[in-house]
PyMOL Python script that loads the backbone (N, CA, C, O; Angstrom):
from pymol import cmd

cmd.read_pdbstr("""\
ATOM      1  N   UNK A   1     -33.797   4.368  -1.833  1.00  0.00           N
ATOM      2  CA  UNK A   1     -32.347   4.388  -1.740  1.00  0.00           C
ATOM      3  C   UNK A   1     -31.818   3.060  -2.279  1.00  0.00           C
ATOM      4  O   UNK A   1     -32.316   1.993  -1.919  1.00  0.00           O
ATOM      5  N   UNK A   2     -30.802   3.135  -3.148  1.00  0.00           N
ATOM      6  CA  UNK A   2     -30.326   1.872  -3.707  1.00  0.00           C
ATOM      7  C   UNK A   2     -29.442   1.118  -2.722  1.00  0.00           C
ATOM      8  O   UNK A   2     -29.058   1.650  -1.680  1.00  0.00           O
ATOM      9  N   UNK A   3     -29.132  -0.105  -3.059  1.00  0.00           N
ATOM     10  CA  UNK A   3     -28.432  -1.007  -2.144  1.00  0.00           C
ATOM     11  C   UNK A   3     -27.028  -0.524  -1.794  1.00  0.00           C
ATOM     12  O   UNK A   3     -26.603  -0.672  -0.648  1.00  0.00           O
ATOM     13  N   UNK A   4     -26.296   0.049  -2.748  1.00  0.00           N
ATOM     14  CA  UNK A   4     -24.934   0.501  -2.497  1.00  0.00           C
ATOM     15  C   UNK A   4     -24.907   1.648  -1.485  1.00  0.00           C
ATOM     16  O   UNK A   4     -24.100   1.650  -0.556  1.00  0.00           O
ATOM     17  N   UNK A   5     -25.787   2.609  -1.675  1.00  0.00           N
ATOM     18  CA  UNK A   5     -25.851   3.745  -0.746  1.00  0.00           C
ATOM     19  C   UNK A   5     -26.281   3.264   0.632  1.00  0.00           C
ATOM     20  O   UNK A   5     -25.744   3.712   1.645  1.00  0.00           O
ATOM     21  N   UNK A   6     -27.237   2.363   0.671  1.00  0.00           N
ATOM     22  CA  UNK A   6     -27.714   1.833   1.945  1.00  0.00           C
ATOM     23  C   UNK A   6     -26.600   1.104   2.694  1.00  0.00           C
ATOM     24  O   UNK A   6     -26.443   1.289   3.901  1.00  0.00           O
ATOM     25  N   UNK A   7     -25.823   0.272   1.986  1.00  0.00           N
ATOM     26  CA  UNK A   7     -24.751  -0.453   2.664  1.00  0.00           C
ATOM     27  C   UNK A   7     -23.621   0.490   3.079  1.00  0.00           C
ATOM     28  O   UNK A   7     -22.961   0.248   4.090  1.00  0.00           O
ATOM     29  N   UNK A   8     -23.388   1.566   2.311  1.00  0.00           N
ATOM     30  CA  UNK A   8     -22.396   2.558   2.703  1.00  0.00           C
ATOM     31  C   UNK A   8     -22.843   3.272   3.974  1.00  0.00           C
ATOM     32  O   UNK A   8     -22.036   3.493   4.878  1.00  0.00           O
ATOM     33  N   UNK A   9     -24.108   3.631   4.048  1.00  0.00           N
ATOM     34  CA  UNK A   9     -24.644   4.287   5.252  1.00  0.00           C
ATOM     35  C   UNK A   9     -24.563   3.354   6.455  1.00  0.00           C
ATOM     36  O   UNK A   9     -24.276   3.797   7.567  1.00  0.00           O
ATOM     37  N   UNK A  10     -24.815   2.069   6.237  1.00  0.00           N
ATOM     38  CA  UNK A  10     -24.679   1.097   7.325  1.00  0.00           C
ATOM     39  C   UNK A  10     -23.233   1.033   7.811  1.00  0.00           C
ATOM     40  O   UNK A  10     -22.982   0.937   9.012  1.00  0.00           O
ATOM     41  N   UNK A  11     -22.287   1.084   6.880  1.00  0.00           N
ATOM     42  CA  UNK A  11     -20.867   1.048   7.253  1.00  0.00           C
ATOM     43  C   UNK A  11     -20.479   2.287   8.048  1.00  0.00           C
ATOM     44  O   UNK A  11     -19.663   2.202   8.967  1.00  0.00           O
ATOM     45  N   UNK A  12     -21.057   3.442   7.703  1.00  0.00           N
ATOM     46  CA  UNK A  12     -20.763   4.673   8.444  1.00  0.00           C
ATOM     47  C   UNK A  12     -21.203   4.587   9.901  1.00  0.00           C
ATOM     48  O   UNK A  12     -20.605   5.217  10.773  1.00  0.00           O
ATOM     49  N   UNK A  13     -22.238   3.815  10.158  1.00  0.00           N
ATOM     50  CA  UNK A  13     -22.767   3.681  11.517  1.00  0.00           C
ATOM     51  C   UNK A  13     -22.131   2.537  12.305  1.00  0.00           C
ATOM     52  O   UNK A  13     -22.407   2.380  13.494  1.00  0.00           O
ATOM     53  N   UNK A  14     -21.286   1.741  11.658  1.00  0.00           N
ATOM     54  CA  UNK A  14     -20.716   0.557  12.295  1.00  0.00           C
ATOM     55  C   UNK A  14     -19.392   0.890  12.986  1.00  0.00           C
ATOM     56  O   UNK A  14     -18.435   1.310  12.335  1.00  0.00           O
ATOM     57  N   UNK A  15     -19.344   0.703  14.289  1.00  0.00           N
ATOM     58  CA  UNK A  15     -18.130   1.030  15.046  1.00  0.00           C
ATOM     59  C   UNK A  15     -16.965   0.106  14.694  1.00  0.00           C
ATOM     60  O   UNK A  15     -15.806   0.507  14.801  1.00  0.00           O
ATOM     61  N   UNK A  16     -17.257  -1.114  14.280  1.00  0.00           N
ATOM     62  CA  UNK A  16     -16.186  -2.044  13.894  1.00  0.00           C
ATOM     63  C   UNK A  16     -15.459  -1.528  12.653  1.00  0.00           C
ATOM     64  O   UNK A  16     -14.236  -1.635  12.555  1.00  0.00           O
ATOM     65  N   UNK A  17     -16.209  -0.973  11.712  1.00  0.00           N
ATOM     66  CA  UNK A  17     -15.605  -0.420  10.494  1.00  0.00           C
ATOM     67  C   UNK A  17     -14.689   0.739  10.858  1.00  0.00           C
ATOM     68  O   UNK A  17     -13.576   0.836  10.343  1.00  0.00           O
ATOM     69  N   UNK A  18     -15.150   1.621  11.746  1.00  0.00           N
ATOM     70  CA  UNK A  18     -14.331   2.767  12.150  1.00  0.00           C
ATOM     71  C   UNK A  18     -13.104   2.314  12.935  1.00  0.00           C
ATOM     72  O   UNK A  18     -12.023   2.882  12.779  1.00  0.00           O
ATOM     73  N   UNK A  19     -13.265   1.305  13.769  1.00  0.00           N
ATOM     74  CA  UNK A  19     -12.141   0.782  14.533  1.00  0.00           C
ATOM     75  C   UNK A  19     -11.063   0.238  13.607  1.00  0.00           C
ATOM     76  O   UNK A  19      -9.879   0.524  13.789  1.00  0.00           O
ATOM     77  N   UNK A  20     -11.468  -0.540  12.625  1.00  0.00           N
ATOM     78  CA  UNK A  20     -10.508  -1.071  11.648  1.00  0.00           C
ATOM     79  C   UNK A  20      -9.869   0.045  10.850  1.00  0.00           C
ATOM     80  O   UNK A  20      -8.670   0.018  10.572  1.00  0.00           O
ATOM     81  N   UNK A  21     -10.672   1.022  10.483  1.00  0.00           N
ATOM     82  CA  UNK A  21     -10.160   2.149   9.711  1.00  0.00           C
ATOM     83  C   UNK A  21      -9.035   2.853  10.462  1.00  0.00           C
ATOM     84  O   UNK A  21      -7.971   3.105   9.897  1.00  0.00           O
ATOM     85  N   UNK A  22      -9.267   3.167  11.724  1.00  0.00           N
ATOM     86  CA  UNK A  22      -8.270   3.888  12.503  1.00  0.00           C
ATOM     87  C   UNK A  22      -7.074   3.016  12.875  1.00  0.00           C
ATOM     88  O   UNK A  22      -5.941   3.495  12.936  1.00  0.00           O
ATOM     89  N   UNK A  23      -7.332   1.739  13.121  1.00  0.00           N
ATOM     90  CA  UNK A  23      -6.261   0.828  13.506  1.00  0.00           C
ATOM     91  C   UNK A  23      -5.300   0.562  12.348  1.00  0.00           C
ATOM     92  O   UNK A  23      -4.112   0.328  12.570  1.00  0.00           O
ATOM     93  N   UNK A  24      -5.806   0.595  11.116  1.00  0.00           N
ATOM     94  CA  UNK A  24      -4.965   0.317   9.952  1.00  0.00           C
ATOM     95  C   UNK A  24      -4.536   1.603   9.249  1.00  0.00           C
ATOM     96  O   UNK A  24      -3.354   1.783   8.954  1.00  0.00           O
ATOM     97  N   UNK A  25      -5.477   2.487   8.983  1.00  0.00           N
ATOM     98  CA  UNK A  25      -5.199   3.669   8.174  1.00  0.00           C
ATOM     99  C   UNK A  25      -4.331   4.709   8.845  1.00  0.00           C
ATOM    100  O   UNK A  25      -3.460   5.297   8.203  1.00  0.00           O
ATOM    101  N   UNK A  26      -4.553   4.945  10.123  1.00  0.00           N
ATOM    102  CA  UNK A  26      -3.806   5.998  10.813  1.00  0.00           C
ATOM    103  C   UNK A  26      -2.310   5.682  10.930  1.00  0.00           C
ATOM    104  O   UNK A  26      -1.491   6.537  10.595  1.00  0.00           O
ATOM    105  N   UNK A  27      -1.926   4.492  11.391  1.00  0.00           N
ATOM    106  CA  UNK A  27      -0.477   4.209  11.457  1.00  0.00           C
ATOM    107  C   UNK A  27       0.197   4.234  10.081  1.00  0.00           C
ATOM    108  O   UNK A  27       1.318   4.723   9.943  1.00  0.00           O
ATOM    109  N   UNK A  28      -0.485   3.710   9.079  1.00  0.00           N
ATOM    110  CA  UNK A  28       0.086   3.726   7.722  1.00  0.00           C
ATOM    111  C   UNK A  28       0.266   5.159   7.247  1.00  0.00           C
ATOM    112  O   UNK A  28       1.300   5.492   6.669  1.00  0.00           O
ATOM    113  N   UNK A  29      -0.722   6.010   7.482  1.00  0.00           N
ATOM    114  CA  UNK A  29      -0.627   7.408   7.085  1.00  0.00           C
ATOM    115  C   UNK A  29       0.488   8.138   7.805  1.00  0.00           C
ATOM    116  O   UNK A  29       1.200   8.941   7.203  1.00  0.00           O
ATOM    117  N   UNK A  30       0.644   7.864   9.084  1.00  0.00           N
ATOM    118  CA  UNK A  30       1.715   8.506   9.849  1.00  0.00           C
ATOM    119  C   UNK A  30       3.098   8.046   9.384  1.00  0.00           C
ATOM    120  O   UNK A  30       4.037   8.841   9.355  1.00  0.00           O
ATOM    121  N   UNK A  31       3.226   6.787   9.025  1.00  0.00           N
ATOM    122  CA  UNK A  31       4.484   6.292   8.469  1.00  0.00           C
ATOM    123  C   UNK A  31       4.772   6.982   7.139  1.00  0.00           C
ATOM    124  O   UNK A  31       5.913   7.353   6.865  1.00  0.00           O
ATOM    125  N   UNK A  32       3.744   7.154   6.314  1.00  0.00           N
ATOM    126  CA  UNK A  32       3.923   7.863   5.051  1.00  0.00           C
ATOM    127  C   UNK A  32       4.374   9.298   5.271  1.00  0.00           C
ATOM    128  O   UNK A  32       5.226   9.801   4.539  1.00  0.00           O
ATOM    129  N   UNK A  33       3.812   9.958   6.271  1.00  0.00           N
ATOM    130  CA  UNK A  33       4.229  11.333   6.581  1.00  0.00           C
ATOM    131  C   UNK A  33       5.705  11.346   6.965  1.00  0.00           C
ATOM    132  O   UNK A  33       6.460  12.197   6.495  1.00  0.00           O
ATOM    133  N   UNK A  34       6.117  10.420   7.805  1.00  0.00           N
ATOM    134  CA  UNK A  34       7.529  10.372   8.224  1.00  0.00           C
ATOM    135  C   UNK A  34       8.456  10.141   7.030  1.00  0.00           C
ATOM    136  O   UNK A  34       9.517  10.757   6.934  1.00  0.00           O
ATOM    137  N   UNK A  35       8.051   9.256   6.129  1.00  0.00           N
ATOM    138  CA  UNK A  35       8.882   8.963   4.959  1.00  0.00           C
ATOM    139  C   UNK A  35       8.903  10.137   3.987  1.00  0.00           C
ATOM    140  O   UNK A  35       9.968  10.529   3.511  1.00  0.00           O
ATOM    141  N   UNK A  36       7.742  10.696   3.693  1.00  0.00           N
ATOM    142  CA  UNK A  36       7.646  11.696   2.631  1.00  0.00           C
ATOM    143  C   UNK A  36       7.939  13.127   3.071  1.00  0.00           C
ATOM    144  O   UNK A  36       8.501  13.899   2.294  1.00  0.00           O
ATOM    145  N   UNK A  37       7.574  13.497   4.286  1.00  0.00           N
ATOM    146  CA  UNK A  37       7.780  14.874   4.733  1.00  0.00           C
ATOM    147  C   UNK A  37       8.696  14.985   5.951  1.00  0.00           C
ATOM    148  O   UNK A  37       8.948  16.089   6.435  1.00  0.00           O
ATOM    149  N   UNK A  38       9.188  13.867   6.443  1.00  0.00           N
ATOM    150  CA  UNK A  38      10.023  13.873   7.632  1.00  0.00           C
ATOM    151  C   UNK A  38      11.258  14.743   7.500  1.00  0.00           C
ATOM    152  O   UNK A  38      11.637  15.432   8.447  1.00  0.00           O
ATOM    153  N   UNK A  39      11.891  14.715   6.331  1.00  0.00           N
ATOM    154  CA  UNK A  39      13.101  15.524   6.148  1.00  0.00           C
ATOM    155  C   UNK A  39      12.790  17.014   6.234  1.00  0.00           C
ATOM    156  O   UNK A  39      13.583  17.782   6.781  1.00  0.00           O
ATOM    157  N   UNK A  40      11.646  17.428   5.701  1.00  0.00           N
ATOM    158  CA  UNK A  40      11.258  18.841   5.774  1.00  0.00           C
ATOM    159  C   UNK A  40      10.966  19.245   7.215  1.00  0.00           C
ATOM    160  O   UNK A  40      11.349  20.334   7.642  1.00  0.00           O
ATOM    161  N   UNK A  41      10.287  18.371   7.970  1.00  0.00           N
ATOM    162  CA  UNK A  41       9.993  18.670   9.365  1.00  0.00           C
ATOM    163  C   UNK A  41      11.275  18.755  10.180  1.00  0.00           C
ATOM    164  O   UNK A  41      11.422  19.652  11.011  1.00  0.00           O
ATOM    165  N   UNK A  42      12.201  17.831   9.953  1.00  0.00           N
ATOM    166  CA  UNK A  42      13.452  17.821  10.716  1.00  0.00           C
ATOM    167  C   UNK A  42      14.348  19.001  10.369  1.00  0.00           C
ATOM    168  O   UNK A  42      15.071  19.506  11.229  1.00  0.00           O
ATOM    169  N   UNK A  43      14.306  19.444   9.112  1.00  0.00           N
ATOM    170  CA  UNK A  43      15.131  20.568   8.682  1.00  0.00           C
ATOM    171  C   UNK A  43      14.508  21.910   9.063  1.00  0.00           C
ATOM    172  O   UNK A  43      15.151  22.952   8.929  1.00  0.00           O
ATOM    173  N   UNK A  44      13.286  21.892   9.526  1.00  0.00           N
ATOM    174  CA  UNK A  44      12.604  23.131   9.877  1.00  0.00           C
ATOM    175  C   UNK A  44      12.089  23.884   8.664  1.00  0.00           C
ATOM    176  O   UNK A  44      11.764  25.068   8.755  1.00  0.00           O
ATOM    177  N   UNK A  45      12.015  23.203   7.530  1.00  0.00           N
ATOM    178  CA  UNK A  45      11.543  23.827   6.294  1.00  0.00           C
ATOM    179  C   UNK A  45      10.055  23.551   6.112  1.00  0.00           C
ATOM    180  O   UNK A  45       9.625  23.065   5.066  1.00  0.00           O
ATOM    181  N   UNK A  46       9.287  23.863   7.127  1.00  0.00           N
ATOM    182  CA  UNK A  46       7.860  23.572   7.101  1.00  0.00           C
ATOM    183  C   UNK A  46       7.128  24.717   6.403  1.00  0.00           C
ATOM    184  O   UNK A  46       7.191  25.871   6.826  1.00  0.00           O
ATOM    185  N   UNK A  47       6.439  24.364   5.333  1.00  0.00           N
ATOM    186  CA  UNK A  47       5.636  25.325   4.579  1.00  0.00           C
ATOM    187  C   UNK A  47       4.182  24.880   4.644  1.00  0.00           C
ATOM    188  O   UNK A  47       3.862  23.827   5.194  1.00  0.00           O
ATOM    189  N   UNK A  48       3.320  25.693   4.079  1.00  0.00           N
ATOM    190  CA  UNK A  48       1.898  25.316   4.029  1.00  0.00           C
ATOM    191  C   UNK A  48       1.722  24.023   3.232  1.00  0.00           C
ATOM    192  O   UNK A  48       0.865  23.202   3.559  1.00  0.00           O
ATOM    193  N   UNK A  49       2.522  23.844   2.202  1.00  0.00           N
ATOM    194  CA  UNK A  49       2.447  22.618   1.401  1.00  0.00           C
ATOM    195  C   UNK A  49       2.831  21.388   2.194  1.00  0.00           C
ATOM    196  O   UNK A  49       2.191  20.344   2.073  1.00  0.00           O
ATOM    197  N   UNK A  50       3.864  21.501   3.000  1.00  0.00           N
ATOM    198  CA  UNK A  50       4.304  20.372   3.826  1.00  0.00           C
ATOM    199  C   UNK A  50       3.226  20.025   4.857  1.00  0.00           C
ATOM    200  O   UNK A  50       2.946  18.851   5.098  1.00  0.00           O
ATOM    201  N   UNK A  51       2.636  21.032   5.449  1.00  0.00           N
ATOM    202  CA  UNK A  51       1.564  20.793   6.425  1.00  0.00           C
ATOM    203  C   UNK A  51       0.366  20.135   5.737  1.00  0.00           C
ATOM    204  O   UNK A  51      -0.213  19.187   6.268  1.00  0.00           O
ATOM    205  N   UNK A  52      -0.005  20.639   4.560  1.00  0.00           N
ATOM    206  CA  UNK A  52      -1.135  20.056   3.831  1.00  0.00           C
ATOM    207  C   UNK A  52      -0.871  18.600   3.476  1.00  0.00           C
ATOM    208  O   UNK A  52      -1.746  17.751   3.645  1.00  0.00           O
ATOM    209  N   UNK A  53       0.319  18.308   2.991  1.00  0.00           N
ATOM    210  CA  UNK A  53       0.669  16.917   2.660  1.00  0.00           C
ATOM    211  C   UNK A  53       0.685  16.043   3.907  1.00  0.00           C
ATOM    212  O   UNK A  53       0.287  14.879   3.866  1.00  0.00           O
ATOM    213  N   UNK A  54       1.147  16.614   5.014  1.00  0.00           N
ATOM    214  CA  UNK A  54       1.206  15.863   6.269  1.00  0.00           C
ATOM    215  C   UNK A  54      -0.186  15.528   6.791  1.00  0.00           C
ATOM    216  O   UNK A  54      -0.371  14.509   7.456  1.00  0.00           O
ATOM    217  N   UNK A  55      -1.154  16.369   6.498  1.00  0.00           N
ATOM    218  CA  UNK A  55      -2.533  16.097   6.909  1.00  0.00           C
ATOM    219  C   UNK A  55      -3.253  15.186   5.923  1.00  0.00           C
ATOM    220  O   UNK A  55      -4.092  14.377   6.318  1.00  0.00           O
ATOM    221  N   UNK A  56      -2.930  15.317   4.651  1.00  0.00           N
ATOM    222  CA  UNK A  56      -3.612  14.523   3.635  1.00  0.00           C
ATOM    223  C   UNK A  56      -3.180  13.059   3.617  1.00  0.00           C
ATOM    224  O   UNK A  56      -3.993  12.182   3.324  1.00  0.00           O
ATOM    225  N   UNK A  57      -1.933  12.785   3.921  1.00  0.00           N
ATOM    226  CA  UNK A  57      -1.452  11.396   3.882  1.00  0.00           C
ATOM    227  C   UNK A  57      -2.255  10.470   4.801  1.00  0.00           C
ATOM    228  O   UNK A  57      -2.723   9.428   4.342  1.00  0.00           O
ATOM    229  N   UNK A  58      -2.428  10.813   6.080  1.00  0.00           N
ATOM    230  CA  UNK A  58      -3.257   9.943   6.918  1.00  0.00           C
ATOM    231  C   UNK A  58      -4.724   9.922   6.483  1.00  0.00           C
ATOM    232  O   UNK A  58      -5.397   8.900   6.618  1.00  0.00           O
ATOM    233  N   UNK A  59      -5.214  11.037   5.965  1.00  0.00           N
ATOM    234  CA  UNK A  59      -6.609  11.076   5.518  1.00  0.00           C
ATOM    235  C   UNK A  59      -6.843  10.120   4.350  1.00  0.00           C
ATOM    236  O   UNK A  59      -7.850   9.412   4.311  1.00  0.00           O
ATOM    237  N   UNK A  60      -5.919  10.103   3.409  1.00  0.00           N
ATOM    238  CA  UNK A  60      -6.048   9.199   2.260  1.00  0.00           C
ATOM    239  C   UNK A  60      -5.919   7.748   2.715  1.00  0.00           C
ATOM    240  O   UNK A  60      -6.686   6.890   2.280  1.00  0.00           O
ATOM    241  N   UNK A  61      -4.961   7.475   3.583  1.00  0.00           N
ATOM    242  CA  UNK A  61      -4.794   6.106   4.090  1.00  0.00           C
ATOM    243  C   UNK A  61      -6.036   5.639   4.842  1.00  0.00           C
ATOM    244  O   UNK A  61      -6.446   4.486   4.709  1.00  0.00           O
ATOM    245  N   UNK A  62      -6.634   6.528   5.629  1.00  0.00           N
ATOM    246  CA  UNK A  62      -7.855   6.176   6.355  1.00  0.00           C
ATOM    247  C   UNK A  62      -9.020   5.964   5.391  1.00  0.00           C
ATOM    248  O   UNK A  62      -9.846   5.078   5.609  1.00  0.00           O
ATOM    249  N   UNK A  63      -9.095   6.760   4.337  1.00  0.00           N
ATOM    250  CA  UNK A  63     -10.162   6.577   3.351  1.00  0.00           C
ATOM    251  C   UNK A  63     -10.046   5.225   2.658  1.00  0.00           C
ATOM    252  O   UNK A  63     -11.052   4.552   2.433  1.00  0.00           O
ATOM    253  N   UNK A  64      -8.835   4.829   2.322  1.00  0.00           N
ATOM    254  CA  UNK A  64      -8.622   3.522   1.695  1.00  0.00           C
ATOM    255  C   UNK A  64      -8.951   2.408   2.676  1.00  0.00           C
ATOM    256  O   UNK A  64      -9.606   1.432   2.309  1.00  0.00           O
ATOM    257  N   UNK A  65      -8.506   2.542   3.915  1.00  0.00           N
ATOM    258  CA  UNK A  65      -8.804   1.528   4.931  1.00  0.00           C
ATOM    259  C   UNK A  65     -10.300   1.449   5.199  1.00  0.00           C
ATOM    260  O   UNK A  65     -10.836   0.362   5.412  1.00  0.00           O
ATOM    261  N   UNK A  66     -10.990   2.617   5.191  1.00  0.00           N
ATOM    262  CA  UNK A  66     -12.438   2.623   5.404  1.00  0.00           C
ATOM    263  C   UNK A  66     -13.151   1.883   4.281  1.00  0.00           C
ATOM    264  O   UNK A  66     -14.055   1.086   4.535  1.00  0.00           O
ATOM    265  N   UNK A  67     -12.748   2.143   3.042  1.00  0.00           N
ATOM    266  CA  UNK A  67     -13.431   1.474   1.923  1.00  0.00           C
ATOM    267  C   UNK A  67     -13.198  -0.033   1.982  1.00  0.00           C
ATOM    268  O   UNK A  67     -14.097  -0.812   1.666  1.00  0.00           O
ATOM    269  N   UNK A  68     -11.996  -0.448   2.383  1.00  0.00           N
ATOM    270  CA  UNK A  68     -11.737  -1.883   2.512  1.00  0.00           C
ATOM    271  C   UNK A  68     -12.558  -2.497   3.646  1.00  0.00           C
ATOM    272  O   UNK A  68     -13.123  -3.579   3.485  1.00  0.00           O
ATOM    273  N   UNK A  69     -12.627  -1.811   4.797  1.00  0.00           N
ATOM    274  CA  UNK A  69     -13.403  -2.334   5.917  1.00  0.00           C
ATOM    275  C   UNK A  69     -14.889  -2.361   5.596  1.00  0.00           C
ATOM    276  O   UNK A  69     -15.587  -3.308   5.959  1.00  0.00           O
ATOM    277  N   UNK A  70     -15.376  -1.328   4.915  1.00  0.00           N
ATOM    278  CA  UNK A  70     -16.791  -1.286   4.541  1.00  0.00           C
ATOM    279  C   UNK A  70     -17.123  -2.370   3.536  1.00  0.00           C
ATOM    280  O   UNK A  70     -18.185  -2.989   3.602  1.00  0.00           O
ATOM    281  N   UNK A  71     -16.207  -2.597   2.604  1.00  0.00           N
ATOM    282  CA  UNK A  71     -16.404  -3.659   1.611  1.00  0.00           C
ATOM    283  C   UNK A  71     -16.434  -5.030   2.274  1.00  0.00           C
ATOM    284  O   UNK A  71     -17.244  -5.887   1.922  1.00  0.00           O
ATOM    285  N   UNK A  72     -15.544  -5.221   3.233  1.00  0.00           N
ATOM    286  CA  UNK A  72     -15.520  -6.489   3.967  1.00  0.00           C
ATOM    287  C   UNK A  72     -16.809  -6.680   4.752  1.00  0.00           C
ATOM    288  O   UNK A  72     -17.355  -7.782   4.800  1.00  0.00           O
ATOM    289  N   UNK A  73     -17.289  -5.622   5.357  1.00  0.00           N
ATOM    290  CA  UNK A  73     -18.538  -5.690   6.107  1.00  0.00           C
ATOM    291  C   UNK A  73     -19.708  -6.045   5.205  1.00  0.00           C
ATOM    292  O   UNK A  73     -20.564  -6.853   5.566  1.00  0.00           O
ATOM    293  N   UNK A  74     -19.734  -5.430   4.024  1.00  0.00           N
ATOM    294  CA  UNK A  74     -20.816  -5.688   3.082  1.00  0.00           C
ATOM    295  C   UNK A  74     -20.788  -7.123   2.568  1.00  0.00           C
ATOM    296  O   UNK A  74     -21.839  -7.714   2.320  1.00  0.00           O
ATOM    297  N   UNK A  75     -19.576  -7.695   2.405  1.00  0.00           N
ATOM    298  CA  UNK A  75     -19.440  -9.062   1.909  1.00  0.00           C
ATOM    299  C   UNK A  75     -19.900 -10.098   2.921  1.00  0.00           C
ATOM    300  O   UNK A  75     -20.394 -11.165   2.558  1.00  0.00           O
ATOM    301  N   UNK A  76     -19.729  -9.765   4.205  1.00  0.00           N
ATOM    302  CA  UNK A  76     -20.056 -10.775   5.218  1.00  0.00           C
ATOM    303  C   UNK A  76     -21.480 -10.720   5.669  1.00  0.00           C
ATOM    304  O   UNK A  76     -21.890 -11.512   6.517  1.00  0.00           O
TER     305      UNK A  76
END
""", "prot")
cmd.dss("prot")
cmd.show_as("cartoon", "prot")
cmd.util.cbc("prot")
cmd.orient("prot")
């Protein structure tokens, strides 16, 4: 197994990485949902697309936060 895959697997097992991911990525994703889909939710115009976007925004933010936390872990 090469070094990059090994360090990624180590990051997956590290609770500090997950803690940082959720502490940073989840609130940012939820704020994005409020900004981008909040008007649709408030107007009651909820479609499958709005629900999908509402679920994807926090997922993308968490993925970005995870990669940053994993990168920081690997550097230290």
